[in-house]
N, C-alpha and C positions, 0 to 999 in steps of 0.2 A: 608248749608255748603257743600263745594265742596269736592268730594271724589277723591283722587289721584290714579292714575293707573300706575303700573310699565310698562316700555316700553316692547314691545314684544321681545321675544328671537329670535336671528337669526336662520335660518333654520337648520344649522349644529348643533347648541346647542340644539335645540328642538329635533333633532334626537338622540343626545347623551343622553339627559335626558330620552327620551322614551326608549332607549336601556337599560340604567341602571335601569329604573323602571321595565321593562319587566324581566330583570335578577333577580331583587329582588323578584318580584312576583313568578318567577319560583322556586327560592330557598325556598321561604316561602311555596309554594305548595308542594315541595318535602319533607319539614320537616313535614307538617301536613297531608300528604297523607300516610295512613298506608301501602298500597300496592305500591311497586315501590320506596318508599322513600329511602330505604337502597341502592338499585341499583343505583339510581341517585346520592346518596352521594359518592359511590365508583367511579362512572363514573367521577364526578367532581373532586374528589381527584386524580384520575389517570391523568386527563387532566392537573391539576395543577402541578403535579410532572413532567409530560412531558414538560410543558412550562419552568419550572425551569431548567431542563436538557438541553433544547435547548438553553436557554440563557447562561448557564454555558459553553456550548460547544464553544460559540463564543470567550471565553477567553483562550481556550486551544491552545497551540502552536505546539503540536505534534499530529501525525495522529492516533496512536493507541487509546489514550484516547478519541480523538474526535469521533472515530468509536463507542466506547463503550457508549459514551453519546448519540450518534445517535440511538444505539440499545435501550437504556432505554427510550428515547423520543418516538421512534416509538412504543414501547410496550405500553407506557402510552396512546398514542393517539389511538392505536388499541383497548385497553380496553374501552376507552371512546366511540369509534365508535360502539362497540358491545353492550354496555349497555345503551347508550343514547336513541335510536340507531341513528347512522348517517351512512348510507350505503356507501356514497362516501368516507368518512374518513376511514371506515373499509376496503374498497377495496384498497385505496391508501396505507395505512400503512401495510396492509396484504402483499403487494408486496414489500414495502421498508424494512420491518423488516428482512426477510431472506437475502436480499442483504447486509444490514449493518452487519449482523452476519457473513455472508460468508467472507466479506472483512476484518473484524476484525480478524477472525480466521486465514485467509490467511497470514496476516501480522505478527501475533504472531508466526505462524509456521516458517515463513521466518527468523525471529529474532532468533528462537531457532536453526534452521539449521546452520546459520552462526556462532552462538556462539559455537555450538557443534563442528563444523569444526575447529574453532580457538583453542578450548581447546584440541581437539583430534589430533592436528598436521595433519589434512587432508588438503593438499595443492592442491587437485585435482579440487576443485570448483564444486563437484557433487551437492552441495546444490543449485546451480543455474539452474539445469536441468529443473525444472518445468516452468522456465521463458525463456527458450531458444528454438530456432527453430532447427530442425534436417534436415540434407540432406545427400545424398550419393554423394561421389566424386570418380572418377575413378583414377587409378594409373597414375601418371604423371601430373595430374591436379594441377595448381597453385592456392593456396588459396589467396595469396597476394604476391606482389613483394617488394623488397627493395625500399624505397622511397614513396610507396603508403600511402595515408591517412588512418589511422586506424579508421575505423567506426564500427568494430565488435570485440568482445571478444570471443575466441573460446575454446571449450572443445572437445578433441578427444575421442570419445566413442568407436571406433573400427578401427583397422588398425595401420599404422605407418606414421608419418610425417617426412620429411627430411628438414632440414634447409640448404639450398644450400651453402651459403657462408662459413659455418664452417664444412660442410660435416657430420653433426651429425643427428641422427634420434631420434624420440620420440615415446615411446610406448603409447598404449591407456590408458585412465583414467587421462590424464593430461590437465591442463589449459594452454593455450598459447596465445601469442599476447597481453598480458596484459600490458607490459611495454609501448609500443607505444600507446595503448588505453588511458593511463593516462598521457602520456608525453605532455609537453607544445606544441610542434609542431605537435604531433599526426602523426609522420612519422614512417613507418616501417624500422627497422634497418637490417632486413634479409628477405630472400625470403623463403616462406613455400610451399613445394611441396609434394603431396601425394606419398609416396614410394610404397604404395599398395592401393587397394580399401579401402576407409575409410567411416566411419560415423562421421560426424562433427556436433557439436552443436554450435550455435552462439547466441549472444545477442547483439542488437544494442545499440548505445549510448542513444537514446531517451527512450527506455524501462528501461535501467539501471538508468537513471536520475529519471524516474517516481518512481522506487522502492526506490531510495534514498530519494526523497522528501516526499514520503508517510511514510517512516520509517527511520529517521536519524540514528538510532542505526545500521541499515543495512549498511549504508555508513561507519560508524566508524569501524565496524567489518571487512568490506571488505578491508579497508586500512590496518588494522592490519594483516589480512591474506596475502595480497599481499606483505607486508613488510617481512613477514616470508618466503614467496615464494622466494623473491629476495635474502634474506639472505642465504637460502638453495642453490640457484644457485651459489652464490659467494663462499660458502664453497666447493661445488663440483669443481669449477674452481681452487681454491687454492690447493685442494687435487690432481688435475691432473697436476699442474704446477711442473716443475723440482725442486728438493730441492736446495735451495741456489740461486734460480733465483730471 
């Protein structure tokens, strides 16, 4: 009587079968080993949670939840690397965990700064300071001319700025250049000149867009804040206009 033989498995299937077999043997050994069994179980559990968080993060559409998922996943893999042990994984996620925590906290703080500025009628844009570059400008120096492309948003930290076409000056602590910065043609409508030595903070369009895409709530609050800024300017213009004009 002839004995039938199953065809041999392809190499890839043999490797998968061996891997699964090895994993089952490792799990069984962890269960039956008195010493180290609990630590192995904790390590495998942490890795499983980390995997779930990493998969869930791929379905998240906003940056702040994505960062917190990354924090949880990094923490899980860090625990796994410490208890398994896996030195390479431990080193990798030991570096990534503080980075993810720092970025998440930074974005949460930004959201709170903008929300507080909006609720507290702070039209100065001081909440943007951590993301702006500072420079000193001499009296008489032009920051931009009428018709220039608006590539920066400015905050006057110290000194006075004169808007040449209307002959008005602005005191320190105010945001300026925002209208052209968001205008469709991005062209300056006035010339800004330093009436005194000034300290000027600026943020470029690329940095602003990065902040917006990392945290859409930031962009929404900025639009709200700038709308209130424009409303305040219009109210001042009406109050200065002659009555009955």
